[in-house]
N, C-alpha and C positions, 0 to 999 in steps of 0.2 A: 602535864606529862604528854598529853596529845600534842602540844606545841613543840616540845622537844623532839618527839619522834617524827613529826611531820617536818622539822627543820632539818634533822639528819638525813631523811629520805631526799629532800631536795638537794642537800649538799652533795650526797653520793652521786645523784643523777647529774648534777652539773659538773661534777669531777669526771665522770665516765663519758660524757658526751664528746669532749675533744678527742679522746683516745680512740673512740669508735669512729668519729669522722674522718680522723687521720688514716685509720686502716682502710676506709672505703676509698680514699684518694691516693693511695700509694699505688705505684705502677706495679704490674704483676711480677716483673723481675725482682722487685723489692720484697715482695710477699713470699715468693717461692712456694714452698708447700703449705704455708699458712692460708693459702687461698682455697684449699679444699675445705668442705663445710664440716662443722663439728660432727664427730662421729664416723667421718669417712677417712680412709687412709690411702696412702700410696703403697702398692705393695712391690716388693723387689723380687719376690718369687711368685710364681703363679698360685692364686688361691685355690681354695677347694673347689671352686666352680670352674668348669672348662671354658665358659664364655661369660663375660660380664662380671658382676659381683664386686665391682671396684677394682679390678685389675686393669692397670695402665701399661701399655707396652713401653719399653725403654727408648725404642727407636721405631720409625715408620717404615713401611714396607720398601723392600728393594725390587721385589716382584710380587705378584698375587697369584694365588691358586685359585682358578675359576670355580665358581659354584657349579654344581652338576646341573644339567639340563633337566627340565621336567618338573621343577618346583620341589626338589627334594633336599634335604640337609646333607652336607658333606660327611657327617658323622652323627650317630645318635645322640640326642640331647642339644645339638647345634641348631640355630634358627636358620630359616631359608632367607638369609639375607647376608649382606657382607659383614663379616665379623673378624674378630682376632681370636685365635685358639690359644687360651693362656696356657695350657699344657705343653705346645710346641712353640708358641709365640710366633706363629705363622698367621699372615693375613690372608684370610679367604675372600676371594673378590666377586667380581660382577659377571653375570653371564654375558652381558652386552658389551663387554669392553672392545670387542673386535668390531662392533657394528657402526662405530663412529659416534655413539652416544655422548662422548666427552669432548669431541672435536670443538675447538673455537677459532673462529677467523681471526680474532683479535685477543690472544691471551693477555691477561693483566690489564684489561682496558681500563679498570677502575683503580689500577695500582696495585701494589703488594701490600699484604698485612704488615703494618709498621712495627709489631711487637714480636718478640721472640715466640717460637713455637716448639713443640715437643713435650715429652713426659713431665717436665718439671713446671709446666705452665698450664695450669688447669683454669678453665674460665667457666663461669655460672651464667647460664642463659637467663636473658632479661625479659624475654616476651617474643611474640610474633608467631610464626609457623614457617613451614618449608619455603613458602614463597618469599619470605623476608623475616629474618630473625635477627636479634641483637644481643650484645653483651658489652659492657663498659664503652658504649658509644660507637661501637663498630657493628657494621651491617654485612649480612652474608645472605646467600640464597642457596637453597639446595638444588642440585641438578635435577631437572624434570625427570630423567630416567631412575632417579633414586628416591622420589618422594614417597613410593610405597614402602620403602625400607625404613623410614623414620616415623611410622605411624604410632609407635609406643612412646616417643620422645616426650618429654615433659618441657615445653618451650619456655616455660617461666621459672624453672628450677633445677633442670638437670646440669650437670657438669659436662663439659666437652674438652677434648684436647686436641689441637690442630697439628696436623703433620703434612709435610709437601707430599704431593702426589708424583712419584717418579715417572709415571706412564703418561700423564694427560696435562700438559702445559696449560696453565691458567687456573687450575683447580687446586684446592686443598682437600685433605681428607679429614673430617670431623668425626672424631671417635667419641662414643658415649660409654664411659667406664661403668655406668649402672647396668646397661644392656650387653655391652661388649660389641656393639655393632657400629658401623660407620658409613658415612656418606659423602659423595663428592659436594663440596661447597664452593661458591665463587665469593670473592671479597667484593662488596659493593661500595665501600668507603666509610667514611665517619661522619 
Protein backbone atom coordinates (compact mmCIF):
# COMPACT_ATOMS: atom_id res chain seq x y z
CA UNK A 1 0.00 0.00 0.00
CA UNK A 2 2.83 2.40 0.88
CA UNK A 3 4.45 1.61 -2.48
CA UNK A 4 1.27 2.44 -4.37
CA UNK A 5 0.78 5.75 -2.54
CA UNK A 6 4.45 6.62 -3.02
CA UNK A 7 4.25 5.82 -6.73
CA UNK A 8 1.12 7.97 -7.09
CA UNK A 9 2.83 10.92 -5.41
CA UNK A 10 5.86 10.61 -7.70
CA UNK A 11 3.59 10.36 -10.78
CA UNK A 12 1.65 13.47 -9.78
CA UNK A 13 4.84 15.43 -9.11
CA UNK A 14 6.36 14.40 -12.45
CA UNK A 15 3.19 15.41 -14.26
CA UNK A 16 3.02 18.82 -12.57
CA UNK A 17 6.68 19.82 -13.02
CA UNK A 18 6.57 20.47 -16.79
CA UNK A 19 3.47 22.65 -16.42
CA UNK A 20 5.08 24.68 -13.63
CA UNK A 21 8.32 25.04 -15.61
CA UNK A 22 6.42 26.18 -18.70
CA UNK A 23 4.65 28.91 -16.71
CA UNK A 24 7.96 30.18 -15.35
CA UNK A 25 9.40 30.49 -18.87
CA UNK A 26 6.41 32.13 -20.53
CA UNK A 27 6.88 35.74 -21.46
CA UNK A 28 4.93 38.28 -19.36
CA UNK A 29 2.74 39.25 -22.31
CA UNK A 30 1.63 35.62 -22.53
CA UNK A 31 0.93 35.38 -18.84
CA UNK A 32 -1.11 38.58 -18.58
CA UNK A 33 -2.96 38.74 -15.30
CA UNK A 34 -1.87 35.23 -14.33
CA UNK A 35 1.48 36.84 -13.44
CA UNK A 36 -0.16 38.19 -10.28
CA UNK A 37 0.57 36.12 -7.19
CA UNK A 38 -2.19 33.81 -5.90
CA UNK A 39 -4.62 35.68 -3.70
CA UNK A 40 -3.82 39.01 -5.35
CA UNK A 41 -6.07 40.67 -7.87
CA UNK A 42 -6.05 43.48 -10.39
CA UNK A 43 -8.70 46.01 -9.42
CA UNK A 44 -10.65 47.85 -12.08
CA UNK A 45 -12.23 50.21 -9.56
CA UNK A 46 -10.45 51.73 -6.58
CA UNK A 47 -10.36 49.39 -3.58
CA UNK A 48 -11.42 50.30 -0.08
CA UNK A 49 -7.91 51.59 0.57
CA UNK A 50 -7.02 55.09 -0.53
CA UNK A 51 -3.40 54.10 -1.30
CA UNK A 52 -2.02 50.63 -2.03
CA UNK A 53 -3.90 47.50 -1.07
CA UNK A 54 -3.36 45.94 -4.50
CA UNK A 55 -4.75 48.79 -6.59
CA UNK A 56 -3.06 49.08 -10.00
CA UNK A 57 -3.57 52.29 -12.01
CA UNK A 58 -4.82 51.61 -15.53
CA UNK A 59 -2.39 54.17 -16.95
CA UNK A 60 0.68 56.09 -15.92
CA UNK A 61 0.73 59.77 -15.04
CA UNK A 62 0.32 62.58 -17.50
CA UNK A 63 1.42 65.07 -14.86
CA UNK A 64 2.10 64.70 -11.15
CA UNK A 65 0.84 66.69 -8.21
CA UNK A 66 3.86 67.64 -6.08
CA UNK A 67 4.07 66.43 -2.51
CA UNK A 68 3.59 69.23 0.03
CA UNK A 69 6.81 70.72 1.38
CA UNK A 70 7.80 70.07 4.97
CA UNK A 71 7.38 66.29 5.10
CA UNK A 72 3.59 66.16 5.30
CA UNK A 73 1.15 63.91 3.48
CA UNK A 74 -1.07 65.42 0.79
CA UNK A 75 -4.17 63.94 2.51
CA UNK A 76 -4.81 62.21 5.84
CA UNK A 77 -3.94 58.53 5.63
CA UNK A 78 -1.59 58.99 2.67
CA UNK A 79 2.16 58.32 2.85
CA UNK A 80 4.78 61.05 2.72
CA UNK A 81 6.11 59.48 -0.46
CA UNK A 82 5.21 59.51 -4.14
CA UNK A 83 2.01 57.49 -4.48
CA UNK A 84 -1.18 56.98 -6.45
CA UNK A 85 -4.43 58.06 -4.84
CA UNK A 86 -6.77 55.18 -5.70
CA UNK A 87 -9.86 57.31 -5.01
CA UNK A 88 -8.95 59.95 -7.61
CA UNK A 89 -6.45 57.89 -9.67
CA UNK A 90 -4.03 60.84 -9.42
CA UNK A 91 -0.27 60.40 -9.22
CA UNK A 92 1.14 62.43 -6.35
CA UNK A 93 4.76 63.24 -7.11
CA UNK A 94 8.12 64.22 -5.79
CA UNK A 95 9.01 67.45 -4.02
CA UNK A 96 12.35 67.53 -5.86
CA UNK A 97 11.04 67.33 -9.42
CA UNK A 98 12.13 70.89 -10.23
CA UNK A 99 15.62 70.59 -8.72
CA UNK A 100 17.08 68.45 -11.51
CA UNK A 101 17.19 65.28 -9.38
CA UNK A 102 16.16 63.21 -12.40
CA UNK A 103 18.20 64.89 -15.13
CA UNK A 104 20.30 62.46 -17.21
CA UNK A 105 23.05 63.54 -19.55
CA UNK A 106 22.56 60.30 -21.54
CA UNK A 107 18.96 59.08 -21.22
CA UNK A 108 18.45 55.39 -22.04
CA UNK A 109 22.22 54.77 -22.03
CA UNK A 110 21.58 51.08 -21.25
CA UNK A 111 18.73 50.85 -23.75
CA UNK A 112 15.01 50.69 -23.16
CA UNK A 113 13.20 47.96 -21.27
CA UNK A 114 12.38 45.42 -24.03
CA UNK A 115 9.01 44.17 -22.74
CA UNK A 116 5.62 45.81 -22.50
CA UNK A 117 4.85 48.03 -19.54
CA UNK A 118 1.66 49.22 -17.89
CA UNK A 119 -1.20 47.87 -15.82
CA UNK A 120 -1.47 44.48 -17.50
CA UNK A 121 2.21 43.64 -16.90
CA UNK A 122 2.91 42.87 -13.27
CA UNK A 123 6.47 41.84 -12.41
CA UNK A 124 7.61 39.95 -9.28
CA UNK A 125 10.85 41.32 -7.78
CA UNK A 126 13.56 38.69 -7.57
CA UNK A 127 16.09 40.27 -5.24
CA UNK A 128 18.59 43.02 -4.67
CA UNK A 129 17.87 46.45 -3.24
CA UNK A 130 17.53 50.07 -4.36
CA UNK A 131 21.04 50.20 -5.86
CA UNK A 132 20.38 47.22 -8.10
CA UNK A 133 17.31 44.99 -8.22
CA UNK A 134 16.01 42.50 -10.74
CA UNK A 135 13.16 40.43 -12.05
CA UNK A 136 13.08 37.90 -14.92
CA UNK A 137 16.75 38.63 -15.78
CA UNK A 138 16.24 42.41 -16.13
CA UNK A 139 18.14 44.83 -13.87
CA UNK A 140 17.16 48.26 -12.60
CA UNK A 141 18.37 50.89 -10.16
CA UNK A 142 16.31 53.33 -8.07
CA UNK A 143 17.11 57.03 -8.54
CA UNK A 144 19.31 58.27 -5.66
CA UNK A 145 16.71 60.96 -4.85
CA UNK A 146 14.06 58.23 -4.38
CA UNK A 147 15.88 55.67 -2.22
CA UNK A 148 14.15 56.87 0.97
CA UNK A 149 10.74 56.33 -0.68
CA UNK A 150 11.20 52.58 -1.13
CA UNK A 151 12.37 51.56 2.35
CA UNK A 152 9.23 49.40 2.87
CA UNK A 153 9.61 47.48 -0.40
CA UNK A 154 10.17 43.71 -0.26
CA UNK A 155 12.91 43.30 -2.85
CA UNK A 156 12.54 39.54 -3.15
CA UNK A 157 8.76 39.23 -3.33
CA UNK A 158 6.84 42.47 -4.03
CA UNK A 159 5.08 42.99 -7.34
CA UNK A 160 5.80 46.11 -9.38
CA UNK A 161 4.29 47.68 -12.47
CA UNK A 162 6.42 49.85 -14.77
CA UNK A 163 5.11 53.01 -16.41
CA UNK A 164 6.79 55.58 -18.63
CA UNK A 165 7.83 58.75 -16.85
CA UNK A 166 6.34 61.59 -18.92
CA UNK A 167 8.53 64.27 -17.30
CA UNK A 168 11.99 62.76 -16.98
CA UNK A 169 13.60 61.14 -20.06
CA UNK A 170 15.55 57.99 -19.28
CA UNK A 171 13.47 56.99 -16.24
CA UNK A 172 10.58 54.62 -15.67
CA UNK A 173 8.21 54.77 -12.72
CA UNK A 174 8.10 51.52 -10.73
CA UNK A 175 4.79 51.32 -8.88
CA UNK A 176 4.33 48.97 -5.91
CA UNK A 177 0.64 47.89 -5.71
CA UNK A 178 0.99 46.58 -2.16
CA UNK A 179 2.05 49.98 -0.83
CA UNK A 180 0.65 52.25 -3.54
CA UNK A 181 3.99 54.07 -3.80
CA UNK A 182 6.31 54.54 -6.76
CA UNK A 183 9.89 55.52 -7.48
CA UNK A 184 11.96 56.50 -10.50
CA UNK A 185 14.00 53.59 -11.84
CA UNK A 186 16.65 53.32 -14.53
CA UNK A 187 16.90 50.23 -16.75
CA UNK A 188 20.39 48.72 -16.44
CA UNK A 189 19.99 45.94 -18.99
CA UNK A 190 19.68 42.17 -18.88
